[in-house]
C-alpha positions in Angstrom: 121.7 56.1 143.2 120.7 57.8 139.8 118.4 54.5 139.2 116.5 55.8 142.3 115.4 59.0 140.8 114.2 57.5 137.6 110.4 57.1 138.4 110.5 60.9 140.1 112.0 62.1 136.6 109.6 59.8 134.6 106.9 61.7 136.5 108.2 64.9 135.6 108.1 64.6 132.3 104.2 63.0 132.6 103.5 66.0 134.4 105.1 68.2 131.7 103.5 66.6 128.9 100.1 67.0 131.0 100.1 70.2 131.9 101.3 71.7 128.7 98.6 69.7 127.1 95.5 72.7 126.1 92.5 71.9 127.9 90.5 71.9 125.4 92.0 68.5 124.6 90.7 66.9 127.6 87.0 65.5 127.3 84.3 68.0 129.6 83.5 66.5 133.1 80.3 68.8 134.0 79.6 71.1 135.8 80.2 69.5 139.1 83.6 69.9 138.9 83.9 73.8 139.1 82.1 73.2 142.9 85.3 71.3 144.2 87.7 72.9 141.7 89.0 69.9 140.2 92.2 71.5 138.6 93.1 72.4 141.8 93.1 69.0 143.4 94.6 67.5 140.3 97.6 69.5 139.9 98.3 69.4 144.3 97.8 65.7 143.6 100.6 65.8 140.6 103.4 67.8 142.1 102.4 65.9 145.7 103.5 62.6 144.1 106.6 64.2 142.4 107.6 65.3 145.8 107.4 61.9 147.1 109.0 60.4 144.0 112.1 62.3 144.4 112.2 62.4 148.4 112.0 58.7 148.4 115.7 57.9 147.3 116.7 59.7 150.5 114.4 58.5 153.1 116.2 55.3 153.8 119.9 56.8 153.5 122.0 57.9 156.6 121.9 61.4 158.0 119.5 63.0 160.9 116.3 63.6 160.8 116.5 67.8 161.1 118.7 67.1 157.6 116.3 65.1 156.1 113.7 67.1 156.9 115.2 70.6 155.5 115.9 68.5 152.1 112.5 67.4 151.8 111.5 70.7 152.2 114.3 71.9 149.6 112.6 69.3 147.4 108.7 70.3 148.0 109.7 74.0 147.2 111.3 73.5 144.3 108.4 71.1 143.1 106.2 74.0 144.3 108.3 76.4 142.0 108.0 74.0 139.1 104.0 73.9 139.7 104.2 77.8 139.5 106.6 77.9 136.6 103.9 75.6 134.5 101.3 77.9 135.6 103.0 80.7 134.3 103.6 78.5 131.3 99.7 77.5 131.0 98.6 80.9 131.4 101.3 82.6 128.8 101.8 80.2 126.0 99.4 77.2 126.0 
């Protein structure tokens, strides 16, 4: 079962490295990115994929839909909390 979490763990590490890389190290995309807030779209995409990868191992396991829904909600809250933590790390240390 632990093997099924490897994609989520790898993605967690990739997100950690990308989010902790100073913004000046990335190429400028121009002023159009300010209009659609590309930064927030990237954050939602990264953390949404993280939720998906950590929920996937439980999707085909036994259990009621209600218990799976509750577990998926807990995973989503944990990933959102991690995203908020990353925001604080970016603001205060990077």
